[in-house]
Steps between C-alpha positions, in 0.01 A plus 500: 500500500306808393665785310438723805683255728785466250539881476488531880768230544734646237475854639550373855816313398640783291430795732437370858220759534375652823159514338359332189153486356425340162141541377345327200301772322422293191125522560524877443635444147241264353462577129833682483828396340681218671205380708432126499220300657610400849695822554855509635602751231495841672665564836568790739813481714565708810845434646724664764860379505843629604618385156333812354692755712674754279330368185277701270144390422613378159788302651263337748256404225783356293619292798149359550450439127832313488401283795172416329632475141368146445151593618490819292611306191231241565169514682514846659379774266523803731666594828427822692781572746535715813850444636641688801799486732424484872402836644397660170164669464241242407692212653 
């Protein structure tokens, strides 16, 4: 299973999102810290979930980082996050 698929599955299980998009942006970071041949090191996550209602941006990021702790401690070098509750601007 690819890192992208693993991230998608873990976030789906943890947050039952209404919308989820996980994009591998590793190719944009060639020559930078954390990049490895073959990619799967830098990801962008866009997620909309009721689990984020009433939570600050920092709390949402912490929730996602906790759900992906194993990946962030291993193969994933960077994670850009946009997390919204349903009905928020940008969701």
